[in-house]
C-alpha positions as a Python dict, from the first residue, in 0.01 Angstrom:
ca = {
    (1, 'M'): (0, 0, 0),
    (2, 'N'): (-284, 248, -52),
    (3, 'R'): (-480, 109, 242),
    (4, 'Q'): (-178, 146, 471),
    (5, 'N'): (-111, 505, 348),
    (6, 'T'): (234, 392, 232),
    (7, 'V'): (187, 558, -106),
    (8, 'K'): (86, 889, 53),
    (9, 'S'): (369, 879, 308),
    (10, 'I'): (641, 820, 48),
    (11, 'S'): (495, 1088, -181),
    (12, 'L'): (507, 1344, 102),
    (13, 'L'): (858, 1246, 215),
    (14, 'F'): (1016, 1241, -131),
    (15, 'L'): (887, 1542, -320),
    (16, 'T'): (989, 1586, -683),
    (17, 'V'): (1068, 1928, -827),
    (18, 'W'): (921, 1890, -1173),
    (19, 'Q'): (1109, 2062, -1455),
    (20, 'N'): (1096, 2029, -1832),
    (21, 'A'): (1364, 1759, -1831),
    (22, 'T'): (1209, 1562, -1541),
    (23, 'K'): (1065, 1233, -1667),
    (24, 'F'): (993, 1045, -1344),
    (25, 'G'): (898, 1138, -991),
    (26, 'I'): (1114, 1012, -706),
    (27, 'N'): (806, 850, -555),
    (28, 'Q'): (734, 665, -882),
    (29, 'V'): (1082, 510, -881),
    (30, 'L'): (1057, 412, -513),
    (31, 'F'): (709, 260, -563),
    (32, 'A'): (839, 62, -860),
    (33, 'L'): (1129, -68, -650),
    (34, 'I'): (896, -174, -367),
    (35, 'L'): (665, -360, -606),
    (36, 'I'): (945, -550, -773),
    (37, 'L'): (1115, -629, -442),
    (38, 'I'): (791, -781, -314),
    (39, 'S'): (800, -990, -632),
    (40, 'G'): (1152, -1117, -556),
    (41, 'I'): (1335, -951, -848),
    (42, 'R'): (1702, -894, -766),
    (43, 'Q'): (1881, -735, -1063),
    (44, 'I'): (1857, -367, -1160),
    (45, 'C'): (1831, -457, -1530),
    (46, 'R'): (1525, -673, -1458),
    (47, 'I'): (1383, -399, -1237),
    (48, 'A'): (1384, -168, -1538),
    (49, 'A'): (1206, -429, -1752),
    (50, 'F'): (945, -481, -1479),
    (51, 'S'): (851, -113, -1483),
    (52, 'G'): (762, -150, -1851),
    (53, 'D'): (482, -395, -1772),
    (54, 'G'): (143, -258, -1875),
    (55, 'L'): (-22, -308, -1537),
    (56, 'V'): (275, -163, -1348),
    (57, 'K'): (279, 143, -1576),
    (58, 'A'): (-92, 192, -1511),
    (59, 'I'): (-55, 158, -1133),
    (60, 'L'): (241, 397, -1114),
    (61, 'K'): (106, 634, -1382),
    (62, 'L'): (417, 593, -1595),
    (63, 'D'): (434, 717, -1952),
    (64, 'K'): (740, 505, -2028),
    (65, 'T'): (974, 245, -1881),
    (66, 'I'): (1207, 351, -1600),
    (67, 'N'): (1557, 270, -1724),
    (68, 'K'): (1832, 151, -1492),
    (69, 'N'): (2034, 472, -1527),
    (70, 'T'): (1739, 669, -1390),
    (71, 'I'): (1713, 430, -1095),
    (72, 'Y'): (2086, 463, -1017),
    (73, 'T'): (2073, 842, -1050),
    (74, 'I'): (1776, 885, -815),
    (75, 'L'): (1911, 643, -554),
    (76, 'K'): (2244, 828, -545),
    (77, 'Y'): (2067, 1165, -540),
    (78, 'L'): (1878, 1079, -219),
    (79, 'K'): (2202, 1019, -24),
    (80, 'Q'): (2209, 994, 357),
    (81, 'S'): (1903, 1214, 406),
    (82, 'G'): (1701, 968, 197),
    (83, 'V'): (1819, 683, 419),
    (84, 'S'): (1713, 871, 733),
    (85, 'K'): (1369, 943, 588),
    (86, 'L'): (1318, 578, 496),
    (87, 'Q'): (1429, 460, 840),
    (88, 'M'): (1183, 695, 1009),
    (89, 'L'): (910, 582, 769),
    (90, 'L'): (981, 217, 848),
    (91, 'L'): (973, 280, 1222),
    (92, 'S'): (646, 474, 1203),
    (93, 'K'): (480, 210, 982),
    (94, 'N'): (599, -75, 1202),
    (95, 'A'): (484, 108, 1515),
    (96, 'H'): (142, 162, 1354),
    (97, 'W'): (111, -206, 1263),
    (98, 'L'): (222, -307, 1611),
    (99, 'H'): (-34, -74, 1772),
    (100, 'K'): (-309, -197, 1542),
    (101, 'S'): (-233, -560, 1633),
    (102, 'G'): (-336, -496, 1995),
    (103, 'I'): (-33, -686, 2128),
    (104, 'E'): (83, -564, 2470),
    (105, 'S'): (383, -795, 2524),
    (106, 'I'): (646, -852, 2256),
    (107, 'M'): (964, -1053, 2207),
    (108, 'M'): (1242, -876, 2018),
    (109, 'D'): (1521, -1078, 1860),
    (110, 'D'): (1833, -885, 1767),
    (111, 'D'): (2087, -1017, 1519),
    (112, 'S'): (2324, -918, 1242),
    (113, 'T'): (2391, -1067, 901),
    (114, 'V'): (2682, -1060, 657),
    (115, 'K'): (2648, -991, 284),
    (116, 'S'): (2967, -1063, 90),
    (117, 'V'): (3049, -861, -222),
    (118, 'C'): (3286, -934, -508),
    (119, 'D'): (3376, -586, -631),
    (120, 'N'): (3499, -271, -460),
    (121, 'H'): (3163, -137, -345),
    (122, 'K'): (3173, 179, -136),
    (123, 'G'): (3145, 97, 235),
    (124, 'A'): (3216, -272, 184),
    (125, 'E'): (3514, -369, 402),
    (126, 'K'): (3684, -677, 537),
    (127, 'G'): (3558, -789, 874),
    (128, 'F'): (3370, -1071, 1044),
    (129, 'N'): (3263, -1305, 763),
    (130, 'T'): (3195, -1672, 839),
    (131, 'T'): (3075, -1760, 489),
    (132, 'K'): (3364, -1614, 290),
    (133, 'K'): (3662, -1531, 509),
    (134, 'G'): (3870, -1235, 394),
    (135, 'A'): (3604, -1108, 153),
    (136, 'K'): (3466, -756, 171),
    (137, 'S'): (3111, -732, 295),
    (138, 'Y'): (2830, -533, 448),
    (139, 'H'): (2713, -615, 801),
    (140, 'P'): (2352, -499, 866),
    (141, 'M'): (2197, -512, 1212),
    (142, 'L'): (1832, -614, 1252),
    (143, 'V'): (1567, -655, 1520),
    (144, 'F'): (1248, -859, 1478),
    (145, 'V'): (914, -856, 1657),
    (146, 'S'): (878, -1231, 1686),
    (147, 'E'): (501, -1246, 1737),
    (148, 'M'): (436, -1081, 1399),
    (149, 'K'): (749, -1188, 1205),
    (150, 'L'): (800, -816, 1153),
    (151, 'L'): (1147, -677, 1083),
    (152, 'Y'): (1103, -375, 1309),
    (153, 'H'): (1429, -183, 1260),
    (154, 'T'): (1758, -220, 1075),
    (155, 'W'): (2087, -42, 1017),
    (156, 'F'): (2292, -103, 702),
    (157, 'R'): (2658, -109, 811),
    (158, 'S'): (3008, -152, 676),
    (159, 'G'): (3159, -500, 688),
    (160, 'A'): (3418, -375, 938),
    (161, 'A'): (3146, -309, 1199),
    (162, 'Y'): (3153, -550, 1493),
    (163, 'T'): (2826, -731, 1566),
    (164, 'S'): (2720, -505, 1854),
    (165, 'N'): (2858, -175, 1721),
    (166, 'G'): (2596, 96, 1776),
    (167, 'I'): (2350, -134, 1957),
    (168, 'V'): (2277, 126, 2230),
    (169, 'D'): (2178, 402, 1987),
    (170, 'F'): (2000, 146, 1770),
    (171, 'L'): (1776, 34, 2057),
    (172, 'K'): (1714, 392, 2167),
    (173, 'E'): (1555, 451, 1826),
    (174, 'V'): (1347, 135, 1871),
    (175, 'K'): (1234, 236, 2222),
    (176, 'A'): (1138, 588, 2111),
    (177, 'S'): (916, 451, 1834),
    (178, 'L'): (728, 178, 2023),
    (179, 'P'): (353, 243, 2061),
    (180, 'K'): (216, 311, 2409),
    (181, 'N'): (18, -12, 2419),
    (182, 'I'): (342, -213, 2451),
    (183, 'A'): (368, -282, 2824),
    (184, 'K'): (638, -553, 2822),
    (185, 'V'): (942, -613, 2600),
    (186, 'F'): (1161, -923, 2611),
    (187, 'F'): (1493, -874, 2429),
    (188, 'R'): (1695, -1175, 2311),
    (189, 'A'): (2032, -1182, 2134),
    (190, 'D'): (2335, -1401, 2067),
    (191, 'S'): (2682, -1372, 2219),
    (192, 'G'): (2789, -1100, 1974),
    (193, 'F'): (2578, -854, 2174),
    (194, 'F'): (2714, -948, 2517),
    (195, 'S'): (2814, -615, 2674),
    (196, 'G'): (2763, -424, 2996),
    (197, 'G'): (2652, -112, 2812),
    (198, 'L'): (2366, -304, 2653),
    (199, 'F'): (2257, -450, 2988),
    (200, 'D'): (2262, -103, 3148),
    (201, 'L'): (2039, 27, 2869),
    (202, 'L'): (1792, -263, 2883),
    (203, 'E'): (1764, -231, 3261),
    (204, 'S'): (1701, 144, 3229),
    (205, 'F'): (1419, 61, 2983),
    (206, 'N'): (1278, -198, 3228),
    (207, 'W'): (1301, -455, 2947),
    (208, 'Y'): (1352, -823, 3019),
    (209, 'Y'): (1651, -975, 2841),
    (210, 'L'): (1837, -1296, 2761),
    (211, 'V'): (2182, -1277, 2601),
    (212, 'K'): (2432, -1557, 2547),
    (213, 'V'): (2764, -1500, 2727),
    (214, 'K'): (3086, -1438, 2536),
    (215, 'L'): (3412, -1426, 2731),
    (216, 'K'): (3764, -1522, 2626),
    (217, 'N'): (3816, -1732, 2939),
    (218, 'L'): (3459, -1862, 2962),
    (219, 'K'): (3538, -2235, 2948),
    (220, 'R'): (3809, -2205, 3212),
    (221, 'L'): (3579, -1992, 3428),
    (222, 'L'): (3298, -2249, 3407),
    (223, 'Q'): (3529, -2539, 3488),
    (224, 'L'): (3604, -2372, 3822),
    (225, 'Q'): (3238, -2348, 3926),
    (226, 'T'): (3042, -2578, 4156),
    (227, 'W'): (2789, -2773, 3951),
    (228, 'L'): (2451, -2910, 4057),
    (229, 'E'): (2318, -3220, 3880),
    (230, 'I'): (1962, -3189, 3746),
    (231, 'E'): (1732, -3459, 3877),
    (232, 'G'): (1571, -3656, 3595),
    (233, 'Q'): (1811, -3521, 3331),
    (234, 'K'): (2107, -3751, 3271),
    (235, 'D'): (2450, -3590, 3231),
    (236, 'V'): (2313, -3235, 3275),
    (237, 'A'): (2426, -2994, 3547),
    (238, 'I'): (2379, -2623, 3617),
    (239, 'C'): (2550, -2347, 3807),
    (240, 'E'): (2520, -1974, 3868),
    (241, 'F'): (2773, -1719, 3984),
    (242, 'I'): (2823, -1345, 4017),
    (243, 'Y'): (3055, -1189, 3761),
    (244, 'T'): (3180, -839, 3680),
    (245, 'A'): (3339, -795, 3338),
    (246, 'K'): (3576, -512, 3256),
    (247, 'G'): (3386, -189, 3199),
    (248, 'W'): (3065, -306, 3366),
    (249, 'S'): (2889, -66, 3601),
    (250, 'K'): (2787, -345, 3839),
    (251, 'P'): (2814, -724, 3888),
    (252, 'R'): (2554, -955, 3736),
    (253, 'I'): (2448, -1316, 3781),
    (254, 'L'): (2550, -1553, 3501),
    (255, 'R'): (2378, -1890, 3470),
    (256, 'A'): (2536, -2185, 3289),
    (257, 'M'): (2445, -2538, 3183),
    (258, 'R'): (2689, -2825, 3138),
    (259, 'S'): (2606, -3140, 2942),
    (260, 'V'): (2806, -3444, 2839),
    (261, 'K'): (2890, -3427, 2470),
    (262, 'E'): (3071, -3761, 2458),
    (263, 'Y'): (3274, -4003, 2665),
    (264, 'V'): (3641, -4030, 2571),
    (265, 'Q'): (3923, -4264, 2669),
    (266, 'V'): (4231, -4104, 2825),
    (267, 'S'): (4552, -4235, 2982),
    (268, 'Y'): (4629, -4130, 3338),
    (269, 'L'): (4934, -4265, 3526),
    (270, 'G'): (4961, -4553, 3283),
    (271, 'Q'): (4597, -4651, 3314),
    (272, 'K'): (4318, -4598, 3064),
    (273, 'Q'): (4007, -4425, 3190),
    (274, 'I'): (3672, -4324, 3040),
    (275, 'V'): (3591, -3962, 3121),
    (276, 'P'): (3311, -3730, 3008),
    (277, 'G'): (3371, -3454, 2756),
    (278, 'Y'): (3159, -3154, 2849),
    (279, 'Q'): (2999, -2877, 2647),
    (280, 'Y'): (2886, -2552, 2808),
    (281, 'V'): (2636, -2273, 2749),
    (282, 'C'): (2609, -1962, 2964),
    (283, 'Y'): (2354, -1679, 2975),
    (284, 'A'): (2299, -1335, 3124),
    (285, 'S'): (1933, -1267, 3191),
    (286, 'S'): (1697, -1052, 3392),
    (287, 'Y'): (1472, -1355, 3438),
    (288, 'D'): (1507, -1549, 3763),
    (289, 'M'): (1523, -1888, 3591),
    (290, 'I'): (1765, -2179, 3615),
    (291, 'A'): (2007, -2233, 3328),
    (292, 'T'): (1812, -2518, 3165),
    (293, 'E'): (1500, -2301, 3144),
    (294, 'L'): (1699, -2013, 2995),
    (295, 'H'): (1853, -2252, 2744),
    (296, 'E'): (1509, -2368, 2625),
    (297, 'L'): (1398, -2006, 2591),
    (298, 'Y'): (1712, -1915, 2397),
    (299, 'K'): (1674, -2208, 2154),
    (300, 'Q'): (1355, -2050, 2024),
    (301, 'R'): (1580, -1793, 1852),
    (302, 'S'): (1620, -2040, 1566),
    (303, 'T'): (1283, -1920, 1432),
    (304, 'S'): (1409, -1562, 1405),
    (305, 'E'): (1729, -1680, 1239),
    (306, 'T'): (1510, -1848, 975),
    (307, 'W'): (1336, -1516, 913),
    (308, 'I'): (1672, -1345, 870),
    (309, 'E'): (1758, -1601, 602),
    (310, 'Q'): (1426, -1515, 435),
    (311, 'V'): (1519, -1148, 428),
    (312, 'K'): (1864, -1228, 286),
    (313, 'G'): (1758, -1496, 42),
    (314, 'H'): (1391, -1491, -47),
    (315, 'T'): (1358, -1113, -67),
    (316, 'M'): (1712, -1093, -213),
    (317, 'A'): (1810, -836, 49),
    (318, 'G'): (2149, -687, -31),
    (319, 'S'): (2188, -877, -362),
    (320, 'T'): (2132, -576, -586),
    (321, 'L'): (2421, -338, -523),
    (322, 'T'): (2548, -13, -670),
    (323, 'D'): (2886, 154, -626),
    (324, 'D'): (2738, 400, -373),
    (325, 'F'): (2697, 312, -3),
    (326, 'W'): (2390, 528, 59),
    (327, 'A'): (2219, 398, -255),
    (328, 'N'): (2279, 43, -131),
    (329, 'D'): (2142, 144, 209),
    (330, 'I'): (1824, 276, 44),
    (331, 'L'): (1784, -49, -151),
    (332, 'W'): (1822, -240, 175),
    (333, 'Q'): (1560, -25, 352),
    (334, 'L'): (1319, -68, 58),
    (335, 'R'): (1366, -445, 73),
    (336, 'V'): (1281, -443, 442),
    (337, 'L'): (968, -236, 372),
    (338, 'A'): (869, -474, 91),
    (339, 'Y'): (923, -773, 319),
    (340, 'N'): (712, -617, 596),
    (341, 'I'): (431, -530, 355),
    (342, 'S'): (418, -893, 242),
    (343, 'V'): (415, -1003, 608),
    (344, 'M'): (129, -767, 696),
    (345, 'M'): (-71, -881, 395),
    (346, 'R'): (-71, -1229, 549),
    (347, 'Q'): (-142, -1144, 915),
    (348, 'K'): (-514, -1221, 901),
    (349, 'K'): (-481, -1598, 870),
    (350, 'N'): (-225, -1840, 1015),
    (351, 'K'): (-187, -2055, 704),
    (352, 'F'): (-69, -1746, 512),
    (353, 'K'): (118, -1589, 804),
    (354, 'Q'): (332, -1899, 862),
    (355, 'Q'): (449, -1932, 501),
    (356, 'E'): (800, -1831, 405),
    (357, 'H'): (840, -1538, 171),
    (358, 'C'): (937, -1761, -124),
    (359, 'S'): (610, -1954, -85),
    (360, 'F'): (421, -1625, -83),
    (361, 'I'): (588, -1529, -413),
    (362, 'D'): (507, -1870, -568),
    (363, 'W'): (143, -1851, -459),
    (364, 'F'): (52, -1490, -525),
    (365, 'I'): (317, -1322, -740),
    (366, 'A'): (447, -1577, -993),
    (367, 'V'): (104, -1644, -1145),
    (368, 'P'): (96, -1673, -1529),
    (369, 'A'): (-118, -1397, -1679),
    (370, 'K'): (-147, -1169, -1981),
    (371, 'I'): (-212, -795, -2008),
    (372, 'T'): (-444, -683, -2289),
    (373, 'I'): (-535, -328, -2391),
    (374, 'S'): (-854, -269, -2586),
    (375, 'G'): (-1049, 52, -2625),
    (376, 'H'): (-833, 227, -2364),
    (377, 'Q'): (-921, -53, -2119),
    (378, 'I'): (-646, -259, -1955),
    (379, 'E'): (-735, -616, -1862),
    (380, 'L'): (-541, -880, -1673),
    (381, 'K'): (-624, -1225, -1812),
    (382, 'M'): (-539, -1533, -1607),
    (383, 'Y'): (-597, -1904, -1660),
    (384, 'E'): (-920, -1990, -1480),
    (385, 'H'): (-771, -2284, -1289),
    (386, 'H'): (-424, -2148, -1211),
    (387, 'F'): (-217, -2296, -928),
    (388, 'Y'): (-318, -2196, -573),
    (389, 'K'): (-633, -2029, -706),
    (390, 'D'): (-836, -2088, -389),
    (391, 'A'): (-559, -1954, -165),
    (392, 'W'): (-509, -1654, -396),
    (393, 'E'): (-878, -1562, -387),
    (394, 'E'): (-901, -1611, -11),
    (395, 'L'): (-606, -1379, 51),
    (396, 'D'): (-755, -1125, -189),
    (397, 'R'): (-1080, -1124, 10),
    (398, 'L'): (-891, -1081, 338),
    (399, 'I'): (-697, -784, 200),
    (400, 'E'): (-1013, -623, 62),
    (401, 'A'): (-1186, -662, 398),
    (402, 'A'): (-893, -518, 594),
}
């Protein structure tokens, strides 16, 4: 964090007015939260206990443990302005990392995720929720840089927000922050983001895009098309057609693929016949590719969906909640920052870069050790042959050399 100037940036953004009754700086609390979120801790009560660790107190220059009431108070104090500052910090850090990588062409995967809640948390509302229908939830929107596994930007939203709500303004923030070395952007998203306004924006950016089609009458529309069988691919056919949806500024080409899901027996005029049962996929894209090629390109999204599950599960994103919406938003932004820091720590070598976040925690965080204090000296004692020792030492050398 020091090497990336994260400590300095947070200290400058969140200044503390020290008074006689002030016990902790805002930056100290935020640093403590980032450290524990990298470690995978999810409950506020455990967060408070973590800050009492001898090494953590030494790193953060704490005189005493940060109790949970202090954490709640500071998070609520920061309010919406604190969220905005963190979002801008995340964008600037991610842009810096992207520039430093030297990458000129990137693939951006946009998605949203649902976090169900049990109590009446502020901002949690009923909406689209596939895992727990009817439950209140939050519905964050995220965009990844696939080449780096970097969660580039995110908005924490109410559960009542539709998947694509705010996508235009969201991507304008992304575009404004991208470093100048990025010459090509390929944007990919699921059917929840299918909208003419999004396509207009992406075309104005000169970004390439691939979005799955979502229309109420899609199946009926595809059944009316003329299909071309693909040579060498049994039971697969493609088509393309020009379509203008309501509210679109201009018509666009949609490309679809039809494949046989199963053969079923039906009765027709008293006779039994075997007929194919079809399944369809349809895409809108700026690429001049046939539907089967677009389908293969779209299927690669499964990797990004795995990363989203890492953010939700392995980093416990959204699990620790307060009764204040903006405080929950700040916790979400801090989790994203913690996730990205762990990702950037592992960029130097593929065997570390490819590991899921939970593996990273098992290898480098959950290592048995003991803190000893003697003669005003703090020592960290570890078993000489602890698990993953070689990997731990190799990563340490890579970070030191960065």
